[in-house]
C-alpha positions as CSV (number, residue, x, y, z in Angstrom):
1,M,71.1,88.9,4.3
2,N,70.5,89.5,0.6
3,D,67.4,91.6,0.9
4,L,67.5,95.1,-0.6
5,P,65.3,98.1,0.2
6,R,61.9,97.5,-1.5
7,P,59.5,100.2,-2.8
8,Q,55.9,100.2,-1.5
9,P,53.5,97.9,-3.4
10,G,52.1,99.4,-6.6
11,I,55.0,101.7,-7.3
12,M,56.8,99.4,-9.7
13,G,53.6,98.9,-11.6
14,I,53.6,102.6,-12.6
15,D,54.5,103.2,-16.3
16,L,56.8,106.3,-16.5
17,Y,54.9,109.3,-17.6
18,E,56.2,110.8,-20.9
19,G,55.6,114.4,-21.7
20,G,55.1,115.6,-25.3
21,A,58.2,115.5,-27.5
22,S,59.9,118.8,-28.2
23,Q,62.7,117.9,-30.6
24,I,63.0,116.2,-34.1
25,A,66.4,114.9,-35.1
26,G,67.8,117.1,-37.8
27,V,65.2,119.8,-37.4
28,A,66.5,123.1,-35.9
29,N,63.2,124.8,-35.0
30,P,60.3,122.4,-34.9
31,V,56.8,123.6,-34.1
32,K,55.8,121.9,-30.8
33,L,52.1,121.0,-30.7
34,S,52.4,118.0,-28.4
35,S,51.9,119.4,-24.8
36,N,48.9,121.7,-25.0
37,E,50.9,124.8,-24.3
38,N,49.6,128.3,-24.9
39,P,51.4,129.6,-28.0
40,F,50.9,133.2,-26.9
41,G,52.7,132.5,-23.6
42,P,52.1,134.3,-20.3
43,S,51.0,137.9,-20.0
44,D,53.5,140.7,-19.9
45,A,52.4,141.4,-16.3
46,A,53.3,137.8,-15.3
47,K,56.7,138.0,-16.9
48,E,57.5,141.3,-15.3
49,A,56.5,140.0,-11.8
50,Y,58.7,137.0,-12.3
51,L,61.7,139.2,-13.2
52,R,61.1,141.4,-10.1
53,A,61.1,138.3,-7.9
54,V,64.9,137.9,-8.5
55,H,65.5,140.5,-5.8
56,D,64.1,138.1,-3.1
57,L,66.0,135.0,-4.0
58,H,67.7,135.0,-0.6
59,R,64.4,134.9,1.2
60,Y,62.2,131.9,1.9
61,P,58.9,132.2,0.2
62,S,55.5,132.4,1.9
63,T,54.3,129.1,3.3
64,D,50.6,130.0,3.0
65,H,50.6,131.6,-0.4
66,A,48.2,134.2,1.0
67,S,48.6,136.8,-1.8
68,L,48.1,134.2,-4.5
69,R,45.1,132.7,-2.8
70,A,43.7,136.2,-2.4
71,A,44.1,136.9,-6.1
72,I,42.5,133.6,-7.1
73,A,39.6,134.2,-4.7
74,E,39.0,137.7,-6.0
75,V,38.9,136.7,-9.6
76,H,36.7,133.6,-9.2
77,G,34.6,134.8,-6.3
78,L,35.8,132.1,-3.9
79,D,36.8,131.7,-0.3
80,P,40.6,132.0,0.0
81,D,40.6,129.8,3.0
82,R,39.3,126.9,0.8
83,I,42.2,127.2,-1.7
84,V,45.4,125.3,-1.6
85,C,48.4,125.8,-4.0
86,G,50.8,123.3,-5.4
87,T,53.6,122.7,-7.9
88,G,51.2,122.2,-10.7
89,S,47.8,120.6,-10.3
90,D,49.7,117.3,-10.4
91,E,50.9,117.9,-6.9
92,I,47.4,118.5,-5.7
93,L,46.2,115.3,-7.3
94,L,49.0,113.3,-5.7
95,L,48.3,114.9,-2.3
96,L,44.6,114.0,-2.6
97,A,45.6,110.4,-3.3
98,Q,48.2,110.4,-0.5
99,A,45.6,111.7,2.0
100,Y,42.5,109.9,1.0
101,A,43.5,106.6,-0.8
102,G,45.7,103.7,0.0
103,P,46.1,99.9,0.2
104,G,42.9,98.0,0.0
105,G,41.1,101.0,-1.6
106,E,40.1,101.7,-5.2
107,V,40.5,104.9,-7.3
108,I,38.2,105.2,-10.3
109,H,39.4,106.9,-13.5
110,T,37.9,107.0,-17.0
111,E,39.1,105.0,-20.0
112,H,40.6,108.0,-21.9
113,G,41.4,110.1,-18.8
114,F,44.6,111.8,-17.7
115,L,47.4,109.3,-17.1
116,M,48.3,110.9,-13.7
117,Y,45.2,109.4,-12.1
118,P,46.2,105.7,-12.1
119,I,49.8,106.8,-11.4
120,A,48.6,108.6,-8.2
121,A,46.6,105.6,-7.2
122,R,49.5,103.2,-7.6
123,A,51.9,105.5,-5.8
124,V,49.9,105.2,-2.6
125,G,49.1,101.5,-2.9
126,A,45.5,101.8,-4.1
127,T,44.1,99.9,-7.0
128,P,43.2,102.0,-10.1
129,V,39.9,101.0,-11.7
130,K,39.3,102.1,-15.3
131,V,35.8,102.6,-16.5
132,P,34.7,102.8,-20.1
133,D,33.9,106.0,-21.8
134,R,31.0,106.3,-24.3
135,D,32.1,107.6,-27.7
136,R,35.1,109.3,-26.0
137,R,32.9,111.0,-23.4
138,V,32.8,110.4,-19.6
139,D,29.9,108.0,-18.8
140,V,28.4,108.8,-15.4
141,D,26.4,105.6,-15.3
142,A,29.6,103.5,-15.9
143,I,31.4,105.3,-13.1
144,L,28.5,104.7,-10.7
145,S,28.3,101.0,-11.6
146,A,32.0,100.7,-10.7
147,V,31.7,102.2,-7.3
148,T,32.1,99.7,-4.4
149,E,32.6,99.9,-0.7
150,R,36.4,100.0,-1.4
151,T,36.1,103.1,-3.7
152,Q,37.9,106.1,-2.2
153,I,38.3,108.6,-5.0
154,V,36.8,109.3,-8.5
155,F,38.9,111.4,-10.8
156,I,37.4,113.0,-13.9
157,A,38.8,115.8,-16.1
158,N,36.3,118.3,-17.5
159,P,37.0,119.2,-20.2
160,N,38.9,115.9,-20.7
161,N,42.4,115.4,-22.0
162,P,43.1,114.0,-24.6
163,T,39.6,113.8,-26.1
164,G,38.6,117.5,-25.6
165,T,35.0,116.4,-24.7
166,M,33.1,117.9,-21.8
167,L,30.5,116.6,-19.4
168,D,27.5,118.9,-18.8
169,E,27.2,120.4,-15.4
170,S,24.0,118.6,-14.7
171,E,25.7,115.3,-15.4
172,V,28.6,116.2,-13.1
173,E,26.1,117.1,-10.4
174,R,24.2,113.9,-10.9
175,L,27.5,112.0,-10.3
176,A,28.3,114.1,-7.2
177,R,24.8,113.6,-5.8
178,A,24.8,109.8,-6.4
179,L,28.3,109.0,-5.0
180,P,28.4,107.7,-1.4
181,T,29.6,110.5,0.9
182,H,32.8,108.5,1.8
183,V,33.9,108.8,-1.9
184,M,35.7,111.9,-3.0
185,L,34.9,113.3,-6.4
186,V,37.9,115.2,-7.9
187,L,37.1,117.5,-10.8
188,D,40.2,118.3,-12.7
189,G,39.7,121.6,-14.5
190,A,43.0,122.1,-16.2
191,Y,41.3,123.3,-19.3
192,A,38.3,125.0,-17.7
193,E,39.4,128.5,-18.7
194,Y,39.0,127.6,-22.3
195,V,35.2,127.3,-21.8
196,E,33.5,130.7,-21.6
197,G,31.6,131.1,-18.4
198,F,32.5,127.7,-17.0
199,D,33.4,127.6,-13.2
200,G,35.4,124.3,-13.5
201,G,33.2,122.7,-10.8
202,A,33.7,125.5,-8.2
203,R,30.0,125.6,-7.2
204,L,29.9,121.8,-6.6
205,A,33.1,122.0,-4.6
206,T,31.4,124.7,-2.5
207,E,28.2,122.9,-1.9
208,Y,29.2,119.2,-1.6
209,P,31.5,118.0,1.3
210,N,33.1,115.3,-0.8
211,V,33.8,117.3,-4.1
212,F,37.2,118.9,-4.8
213,M,38.3,121.0,-7.8
214,T,41.8,121.3,-9.2
215,R,43.1,124.0,-11.6
216,T,46.4,124.9,-13.2
217,F,48.5,127.9,-14.5
218,S,50.2,125.6,-17.0
219,K,47.6,125.9,-19.9
220,I,45.8,129.1,-20.7
221,Y,48.0,131.2,-18.3
222,G,51.1,130.0,-20.2
223,L,53.2,129.2,-17.1
224,G,53.8,125.5,-17.7
225,G,57.5,126.0,-17.1
226,L,56.9,127.3,-13.6
227,R,54.7,124.5,-12.4
228,I,51.9,126.2,-10.4
229,G,48.5,124.8,-9.6
230,W,45.7,125.2,-7.1
231,G,42.8,123.3,-5.6
232,Y,39.5,124.4,-4.1
233,G,37.0,122.6,-1.9
234,P,35.8,121.9,1.6
235,R,37.9,123.5,4.3
236,A,38.4,120.2,6.0
237,I,40.0,118.7,2.9
238,V,42.2,121.8,2.4
239,D,43.3,121.5,6.0
240,V,44.4,117.9,5.4
241,L,46.3,118.8,2.3
242,N,48.1,121.7,3.9
243,R,49.3,119.3,6.7
244,I,51.1,117.0,4.2
245,R,52.3,119.4,1.4
246,N,55.8,120.8,1.4
247,P,55.5,124.1,3.3
248,F,57.8,125.9,0.8
249,N,56.4,124.2,-2.4
250,L,56.1,127.4,-4.3
251,S,59.0,129.9,-4.8
252,H,58.8,133.7,-4.7
253,G,58.9,133.7,-8.5
254,Q,56.1,131.2,-8.9
255,I,53.9,133.0,-6.5
256,A,54.5,136.5,-8.0
257,A,54.1,135.3,-11.6
258,A,50.9,133.4,-10.9
259,E,49.4,136.3,-8.9
260,A,50.0,138.7,-11.8
261,A,48.8,136.2,-14.3
262,M,45.6,135.7,-12.4
263,R,44.8,139.4,-12.2
264,D,45.4,139.9,-15.9
265,Q,42.1,138.5,-17.1
266,A,42.2,140.6,-20.3
267,H,45.1,138.4,-21.5
268,I,43.2,135.3,-20.7
269,A,40.1,136.5,-22.6
270,R,42.3,137.2,-25.7
271,C,43.9,133.8,-25.5
272,R,40.5,132.1,-25.1
273,A,39.0,133.9,-28.1
274,E,41.9,133.2,-30.4
275,N,42.0,129.6,-29.3
276,A,38.3,129.2,-30.1
277,R,38.7,130.8,-33.5
278,L,41.7,128.7,-34.5
279,R,40.3,125.5,-33.0
280,A,37.2,125.8,-35.1
281,W,39.2,126.6,-38.2
282,L,41.5,123.7,-37.8
283,A,38.8,121.2,-37.0
284,A,36.8,122.2,-40.1
285,A,39.9,122.1,-42.3
286,L,40.8,118.6,-41.2
287,A,37.2,117.4,-41.5
288,D,37.2,118.5,-45.1
289,L,40.2,116.1,-45.5
290,G,38.2,113.3,-43.9
291,V,40.0,113.6,-40.6
292,H,37.3,114.2,-38.0
293,S,37.3,115.2,-34.4
294,D,34.8,115.6,-31.6
295,P,33.9,119.2,-30.7
296,S,36.7,120.2,-28.4
297,H,36.5,122.4,-25.3
298,G,40.3,122.6,-24.7
299,N,43.2,124.0,-26.6
300,F,43.7,120.9,-28.8
301,I,41.7,118.6,-31.0
302,L,41.8,114.8,-31.2
303,A,42.2,114.0,-34.8
304,R,40.8,110.5,-35.8
305,F,42.3,108.5,-38.6
306,A,41.2,105.2,-40.2
307,D,43.4,103.1,-37.9
308,A,46.6,103.1,-35.8
309,A,48.8,102.6,-38.9
310,E,47.5,105.7,-40.7
311,A,47.8,107.8,-37.5
312,G,51.4,106.7,-37.1
313,Q,52.2,107.3,-40.7
314,C,50.7,110.8,-40.5
315,D,52.7,111.5,-37.3
316,D,55.9,110.4,-39.1
317,Y,55.1,112.7,-42.1
318,L,54.3,115.7,-39.9
319,K,57.8,115.2,-38.3
320,T,59.3,115.5,-41.7
321,Q,57.6,118.9,-42.0
322,G,58.9,120.1,-38.6
323,L,55.6,119.5,-36.8
324,I,55.4,117.7,-33.5
325,V,52.0,116.4,-32.3
326,R,51.1,113.7,-29.8
327,R,50.4,110.1,-30.3
328,V,47.8,108.9,-27.8
329,G,48.0,105.1,-27.9
330,S,48.8,105.1,-24.2
331,Y,45.3,106.7,-23.6
332,G,43.6,103.9,-25.5
333,L,43.4,105.9,-28.7
334,P,46.0,104.5,-31.1
335,H,44.1,105.7,-34.2
336,C,44.2,109.3,-33.1
337,L,46.7,112.2,-32.9
338,R,46.2,115.0,-30.3
339,I,47.1,118.3,-31.9
340,T,47.6,121.4,-29.8
341,I,46.1,124.6,-31.2
342,G,49.1,126.8,-32.0
343,D,49.1,130.2,-33.5
344,E,47.6,130.8,-36.9
345,S,50.8,130.0,-38.8
346,A,51.1,126.7,-37.0
347,C,47.5,125.7,-37.6
348,R,47.8,126.4,-41.3
349,R,51.0,124.4,-41.5
350,V,49.3,121.4,-39.8
351,A,46.3,121.6,-42.2
352,A,48.6,121.9,-45.3
353,A,50.8,119.0,-44.1
354,I,47.9,116.7,-43.4
355,A,46.4,117.6,-46.8
356,A,49.7,116.6,-48.5
357,F,49.8,113.4,-46.5
358,K,46.3,112.5,-47.6
359,G,47.1,113.4,-51.2
360,K,44.7,116.3,-51.3
361,A,47.1,119.2,-51.3
């Protein structure tokens, strides 16, 4: 027999996910603005907790993440029994697909949504269904018109990456209310903390039996290198996810650092305020140069150029200045560059470099 082991249907249709670049050939210390990382890093409390965890390296970590779930619940006013933790919110998204989608089913995602949504669908043999956005914003009516009896999950990010746009809570609830009860609505709140007073969808995940919210410690908490995320929703869904996740998916260090980070909300408030200030400044500076962006609710802006050629040329020029941003052609936005909001020095360097590129320095 010449047959070889074959992967499940759909897996070979997955395009490999590529993270933001971090190096430029010939440049010793480039400024990385390609992965939406917090330039201020994690809080001192989180770093200290991670260092202390070294003394428990010989012990298996908790399987139920009780202390971390308690900290999350305390800060957000949630039920700890409705929280599940994972290695980044990516794991939670994959677990949801594994548990609730599969061959013959469809998973809806938006035109400019996070690339992990179609990856998760294909990984479990489901068919990803892309619906159009309206002016780079999630279109609830387009999503509802795409729902069929085969629809199993609808993924939306709010605020959305890479556009930075945000759907009003009333529109999200309209979507939740209109979906058939057999369809799960997953609200990805990776950037929720950058929006003052926003719960990321927690209320809807509390009140609706088919709504689930995911969050991450990789963005405003500055712990992207540790890979920690969490989800919140109906207890029945959390029970299912806990049955299929790796019981030791988070280490002592991850749990300790995340718990300390969650309890240090003063650090989060400072990061949110500084991000908002610098985001507004950079967006205005680029608009003055003719490079416009939609009002962003994350820690990045989506800079729009005349066409894909100009965007590519600008990206190439920024590299010569030691600046790494993100091309987003894979998100259907080839004429745009996603620029992470760095510290003040980085933002001013970006504005000056784009001014020079446009001949307006």
